[in-house]
C-alpha positions as CSV (number, residue, x, y, z in Angstrom):
1,M,-15.2,1.0,52.4
2,P,-18.0,3.3,53.1
3,E,-21.4,2.5,51.3
4,P,-22.1,4.6,48.2
5,P,-25.4,6.5,48.3
6,R,-28.4,5.3,47.2
7,V,-29.6,5.6,43.7
8,P,-33.4,6.5,43.4
9,R,-35.8,4.5,42.4
10,G,-36.1,3.7,38.7
11,A,-32.9,6.0,37.8
12,L,-30.5,2.5,37.2
13,N,-31.9,0.6,34.2
14,R,-30.1,-1.5,31.6
15,D,-29.0,1.2,29.2
16,R,-27.3,3.4,32.2
17,I,-25.5,0.2,33.1
18,I,-24.0,-0.5,29.6
19,E,-23.2,2.7,29.1
20,A,-21.7,3.0,32.7
21,A,-20.0,-0.1,31.8
22,L,-18.4,1.2,28.7
23,E,-17.0,4.3,29.6
24,L,-15.3,1.9,32.8
25,I,-13.8,-0.2,30.1
26,D,-12.7,3.1,27.8
27,S,-11.4,4.3,31.3
28,E,-10.1,1.6,32.9
29,G,-9.7,-1.1,30.6
30,L,-11.5,-4.8,30.2
31,D,-9.8,-5.8,33.2
32,G,-11.0,-3.0,35.2
33,L,-14.8,-4.0,34.9
34,S,-16.3,-5.7,37.7
35,A,-19.7,-5.5,38.9
36,R,-18.0,-3.7,42.7
37,Q,-16.6,-1.2,40.3
38,L,-19.6,-0.5,37.8
39,A,-21.6,-0.5,40.9
40,A,-19.3,2.0,42.5
41,R,-19.4,4.3,39.6
42,L,-23.3,4.1,39.4
43,G,-24.0,4.5,43.1
44,C,-25.5,1.4,44.2
45,K,-24.9,-1.8,45.6
46,A,-23.0,-4.9,43.0
47,M,-26.4,-6.8,43.4
48,S,-28.7,-4.3,42.2
49,L,-27.1,-4.7,38.8
50,Y,-28.3,-8.1,38.8
51,N,-32.1,-6.5,38.4
52,H,-31.0,-5.0,34.5
53,V,-28.5,-7.2,33.6
54,A,-28.7,-11.5,33.9
55,S,-24.9,-11.5,34.4
56,M,-21.7,-10.3,33.6
57,D,-21.7,-12.2,29.8
58,D,-24.7,-10.5,29.5
59,L,-23.7,-7.1,30.1
60,L,-20.8,-7.8,28.1
61,D,-23.0,-8.9,25.2
62,G,-25.1,-5.3,25.8
63,V,-21.8,-3.4,25.6
64,V,-21.4,-5.1,22.4
65,D,-25.0,-4.5,21.0
66,Q,-24.3,-0.4,22.2
67,L,-21.1,-0.6,20.0
68,L,-22.6,-1.8,16.7
69,A,-25.7,0.5,17.5
70,S,-22.8,3.1,16.8
71,V,-21.7,1.6,14.1
72,L,-25.4,1.1,11.8
73,P,-26.1,4.7,10.7
74,A,-22.9,4.9,9.1
75,A,-23.3,1.8,7.5
76,P,-25.8,2.2,5.1
77,L,-25.6,-1.2,3.7
78,P,-25.8,-2.4,0.8
79,G,-24.9,0.6,-0.6
80,D,-21.6,1.1,0.7
81,I,-19.4,-1.4,2.1
82,A,-16.3,0.8,2.1
83,A,-18.3,3.0,4.7
84,A,-19.0,0.5,7.0
85,A,-15.7,-0.9,7.2
86,S,-14.4,2.3,7.9
87,A,-17.1,2.9,10.8
88,Y,-16.2,-0.4,12.2
89,L,-12.2,0.7,12.2
90,T,-13.6,4.0,13.7
91,L,-15.4,1.7,16.6
92,A,-11.8,0.1,17.2
93,V,-10.2,3.6,17.0
94,R,-12.5,5.2,19.6
95,H,-13.1,2.2,22.1
96,P,-9.6,0.6,21.8
97,D,-10.4,-1.3,25.1
98,A,-13.8,-2.6,24.1
99,F,-13.6,-3.5,20.6
100,I,-11.8,-6.9,22.0
101,L,-15.7,-7.6,22.7
102,V,-16.7,-7.3,19.3
103,A,-14.1,-9.0,17.5
104,T,-14.4,-12.0,20.2
105,R,-17.6,-12.3,20.7
106,V,-21.2,-13.7,19.7
107,W,-23.1,-10.8,18.0
108,R,-26.4,-11.7,19.9
109,G,-28.3,-8.0,20.7
110,P,-30.7,-6.4,18.3
111,N,-28.1,-4.1,17.3
112,A,-25.4,-6.7,16.3
113,K,-27.6,-8.5,14.2
114,A,-29.0,-6.0,12.4
115,A,-25.2,-5.2,11.4
116,A,-24.4,-9.1,11.0
117,M,-27.9,-8.9,8.7
118,A,-26.7,-5.7,7.3
119,F,-23.3,-7.2,5.4
120,V,-25.6,-10.8,4.6
121,S,-28.2,-8.5,2.9
122,Y,-25.0,-6.8,1.1
123,F,-23.9,-10.4,0.1
124,Q,-27.5,-11.5,-0.9
125,A,-27.9,-8.6,-3.1
126,M,-24.9,-9.1,-5.1
127,G,-26.5,-12.6,-6.6
128,C,-25.3,-14.9,-3.5
129,S,-26.9,-17.2,-2.0
130,E,-27.8,-16.9,1.9
131,Q,-24.9,-20.1,2.9
132,E,-22.6,-17.9,0.4
133,A,-23.5,-14.3,2.0
134,L,-22.7,-15.5,5.3
135,R,-19.6,-17.0,4.8
136,R,-18.7,-14.1,3.0
137,A,-19.7,-11.8,5.6
138,R,-17.9,-13.5,7.9
139,V,-14.5,-13.4,5.9
140,L,-15.1,-9.5,5.8
141,G,-15.5,-9.2,9.4
142,L,-12.0,-11.1,9.9
143,I,-10.6,-8.8,7.4
144,S,-11.9,-5.5,8.7
145,M,-10.7,-6.6,12.8
146,G,-7.0,-6.9,10.8
147,P,-6.3,-3.4,10.8
148,A,-8.4,-2.6,14.0
149,L,-6.6,-5.2,16.4
150,P,-3.7,-3.0,17.0
151,W,-6.1,-0.6,18.6
152,E,-7.4,-2.8,21.1
153,H,-5.9,-2.2,24.6
154,G,-5.1,1.0,22.5
155,R,-3.5,2.6,25.6
156,G,0.2,2.1,25.2
157,A,0.0,0.2,21.8
158,K,2.1,2.0,19.6
159,E,3.2,1.7,15.7
160,P,6.9,0.2,15.5
161,Q,8.0,3.1,13.4
162,D,11.5,2.7,13.6
163,E,11.9,-0.7,12.2
164,P,12.0,-1.2,8.8
165,V,8.7,-2.8,7.4
166,T,11.2,-5.9,5.6
167,E,12.4,-6.6,9.6
168,R,8.3,-6.1,11.1
169,P,7.1,-9.8,12.1
170,L,4.0,-10.1,9.6
171,G,1.6,-9.4,12.8
172,R,3.0,-6.0,12.9
173,I,2.7,-5.0,9.2
């Protein structure tokens, strides 16, 4: 395999790597993401990536954080919980193959923590204790994921419209 062209010094950074990883996930699916494929897309060697991300787990956490950053401006909590849930669903539709990361990984980055705290703050403003607000925020997250998960691995996911609703398994209603 020919060696990729060298990237100019300073052109490679964490944000650029995370953005390219999201593009790769969107085009090739989560299984298509590897250090080698990502490096080829960026025009560098795979080991160069690790000067900017500690590991593949760190990279995936960065992708989750970038995705959740796109939800924050559209979710003016604590004022409008419906707008926040809608932004979350829009995220699933726009990035169906990457959404599974949002749904399954611990939210570690600053944008992820800000999104989680926005939901907790919403419930605290309603008079809930911190513990109860956290519990309700988790439940809201799970409820929001329900409608979004059919888009996970979205290429090829189809709504079974030819079946009567009463004959569908509960997971497909």
